[in-house]
N, C-alpha and C positions, 0 to 999 in steps of 0.2 A: 661579574659579581659585583654588587654596590656596596660600599661601606658606609655605615651610618656613624654618626655619633651620639654618644649619650648626653644628657642634659648639662651635666657639669661640665662637660668639653665644649658645649655650645656656649654656656654661660661663661667660662673663661674666654674663648675667642671673642664673645661679645664686648665684653669687658677690656680686653686688650685692644679691640680695634677702638673702642670709645676712647680709650687713653691716649692711643696714637693721634686721634683725631681732633682732640681737645685743643681748643686755641685758648689764649689767655695764659695767665701764669698758673705754674705749678709748684708744689712744694717738691723739690730734688734733694734727695742726700747724694752725698759722696761721701764715701768710705772707703779705706784701702789698706794695702800695706805701710808699715813705716820704712821697709827695705825697697826704696824705689829709686831706679837712676835717675840723676839729673833731667836727661832728655824727656822721661815719662813725667817726670813733676813740671817741665815746661808745658808738656801738652794737656795734663791734667787742671794747671792753673790757666791755660788759654779756654779750657772747656769752661770750668767755673766763670770765668769772667765774660764769657758770652751766654751764659746761662741767666747771669744776674742783670745782664745788659738787656736781654730779651725780657726782664720783668719778672723772672722765676724767682721764687724765695728758695735759698740754699741753707742746707743743713750738713753740718759735719762734725766731727769731734776734734779733739786738740791735740792730735800726735804728731809727730814729725812725717815726713814723707808725704803721703797721698793726702790727709788732711792738712797739713801745712800747705802745700801747694793750693789746695781748693779755697783755703782762707784767703792767700795772697791773691789770687785772682779775683774772688768775691769783695775782696777789700778794695781793690783797683777799681772795681766796674760800679759796684754800688754797696757799701758796707751796711747800710740799713737792711738791705735784703739777706744777710747774713745772720744765721743762728749757728753759734758753737755750745754744743753738749758735752761736758767734760765727765768723764767716768767717776771721777773724785774731785777735791776742792782743787781750787787753782794753785794752791801752795805743795801740793803733789806732782804737778806737772813738772817735767826736766825745766831745768834753768834757760836751755835755749829756745824753749817753746812758749815761756812765760812773757817774754817781751812783746810776742806777735799777738798773744792771747790778751793782754791787758787793752790792747787796740780796739778789741771786737765790741761793738755797741752792744748786741743780744748775746750775752756769755751766761750760760747755766752750769753751776757748779752743783755737784753731786756729793757734798762733802759726807754726808751719812754713810757712803761707800768707802770712806778713807781707811776703813778696818779691813777691809775685804783685799786681795790680791788684785793685781792690776788686770788678769786676766778676768776674775770674776766681774770687777767693776765694768770693764770693757763689754762683756758680754752683756749685762744688763743696760748699759749705755747704748749700745746698738740696737737693743730692743725699743728703747726709748725714741730712738730716732727713727726707726722703721715706723712706727705707730703714729708719728707726725707726718712722714712723707707721703707723697703719692707716687713716687717713682725713686727708685734706688740705682747709682751707678757705683760698681764697686770693682775695685782693681786689687785682684789677690793672685796668689801663688795656687799650687793644687794642693799645697799640705797646709793652706791657711786655715784652720779649721774652726775659729771663730768667727773669720769672715764669710766662709762658704756656709756656715750655720745661720748666720744672719740674712744672706742671700735666700737661703731656704724658708726661712720665717717669713721673709718678705713676700715670697712667690705663695706660702700659704694663706697670708692675707691679701692674695690678690693685687698686690701692688706690681707695677711694671718694673722688671730688674733687668739691668745690664749688667754682665759680667765679664769684665775683661781679664784674663789669665796672663800675668807677667813673667812666665815661664815656658 
C-alpha cells in the first residue's frame, strides 16, 4: 500500500528543502528563555557568533539569558549584522540589559508598547521578529507558552524552525 502526500505537504517539504539548500546569507532569529544555564548561554553565544561570521543577519530581542547570549556572540562576530528588537522602550529594559543594548548598532525600540504588560509586549515583539526572519532558532522549556506560540506562528508562516527544549 503506497502512501501519497497531499499538495500542502509537498509544498511544505519543497520549501524546507529549498531553505536547507540555500546558500548565501539568511535572516536568522534566535529567541529563548531568560532562565538559561551559563553552559547553554555559552553555546548560544558560539552559535550566534558562527552565524554572523558566515554572513547571516541575526535578529533577537533584548532579554537576559538566551537573547543576551545571542547578542554577545553576534557583537563579537560582526555587530553590523545584528538587529535587536525590543518589546518596549530601552528605558523599560532591566538595568543589567541596558548597558549591553546601548552598544547595539541596529536597535529597534517599541515605546508604543510601554503601557502593555511585558508578556503582551513580548508576544508582539516576537511576531515582529518572526515576520522579519527566514529561520527561527528557539531555546524554550515545555511550559514556555509565549515562545512555543512564537514557534507555531513561525511554522504557520512557513519559516524554518529549530526548537531546542531546555528541560
